[in-house]
C-alpha positions as CSV (number, residue, x, y, z in Angstrom):
1,M,-0.1,-0.1,0.1
2,S,1.3,3.5,-1.0
3,T,1.1,6.5,1.4
4,E,1.0,9.9,0.6
5,P,4.2,11.5,-0.9
6,N,6.2,13.9,1.6
7,G,6.5,17.6,0.9
8,E,9.9,17.2,-0.8
9,R,8.4,14.4,-3.4
10,L,5.7,16.3,-3.6
11,A,7.3,19.5,-4.6
12,E,9.4,17.3,-7.2
13,L,6.0,15.7,-8.4
14,R,4.8,19.1,-9.3
15,K,7.8,20.1,-11.2
16,A,7.9,16.6,-13.2
17,F,4.0,17.4,-13.9
18,A,4.9,20.5,-15.0
19,A,7.5,19.4,-17.5
20,I,4.9,17.6,-19.3
21,D,1.8,19.6,-18.7
22,T,3.4,21.6,-22.0
23,D,0.0,23.5,-22.4
24,G,-0.1,24.8,-18.5
25,D,-3.4,23.7,-18.6
26,G,-3.6,21.7,-15.1
27,F,-3.8,18.4,-17.1
28,I,-1.7,16.0,-19.1
29,T,-3.3,14.5,-22.3
30,E,-2.1,11.3,-24.3
31,R,-0.5,13.8,-26.8
32,E,1.5,15.7,-23.9
33,F,3.0,12.1,-22.7
34,G,4.0,11.4,-26.5
35,E,5.7,14.6,-26.9
36,H,7.7,14.3,-23.5
37,F,8.1,10.5,-24.0
38,P,8.7,10.0,-27.6
39,A,9.9,6.4,-27.2
40,M,6.9,5.4,-25.3
41,P,4.6,3.4,-27.9
42,A,1.2,4.6,-27.8
43,E,-0.1,1.0,-26.6
44,A,1.9,1.9,-23.2
45,I,0.6,5.6,-23.2
46,G,-2.8,3.9,-23.9
47,S,-2.3,1.5,-20.9
48,L,-1.6,4.6,-18.4
49,N,-4.9,6.1,-19.2
50,Q,-6.8,3.0,-18.5
51,S,-5.3,2.8,-15.6
52,G,-4.3,6.1,-14.3
53,D,-7.3,8.3,-15.3
54,S,-9.8,7.6,-12.7
55,D,-12.6,10.1,-13.9
56,G,-12.2,9.2,-17.5
57,D,-11.8,12.5,-18.9
58,G,-9.0,11.3,-21.2
59,R,-6.1,13.6,-19.0
60,F,-4.5,13.2,-15.8
61,S,-5.1,15.9,-13.5
62,F,-2.4,16.4,-10.9
63,E,-4.1,14.4,-8.7
64,E,-4.6,11.5,-10.8
65,F,-0.7,12.0,-11.7
66,V,0.4,11.5,-8.2
67,R,-1.7,8.1,-7.7
68,L,-0.2,7.1,-10.9
69,V,3.6,7.3,-10.0
70,S,2.8,6.6,-6.6
71,R,1.6,3.1,-6.9
72,D,3.7,0.2,-5.7
C-alpha cells in the first residue's frame, strides 16, 4: 500500500507534472505524454490512461498523476 508523498517528493512531482503539461492547463493529455516521452509506444500511453485516468476524461489531473506514479 502506498503512502501520501511528503512535501519534498510532492514538490518533485509538481515539477515533473509541469514539465509534461506543456500547455499549462493543469492536465496531461496523451499527446503531451507522447511529446515528452517520444520513445514510449502508443499502447503504453493508452495503458496509462486506462489505469490512471480515474475520472475517464482522457487526461490526467495532478492528483491522478500523483496516484499513478506513487503506485507500488
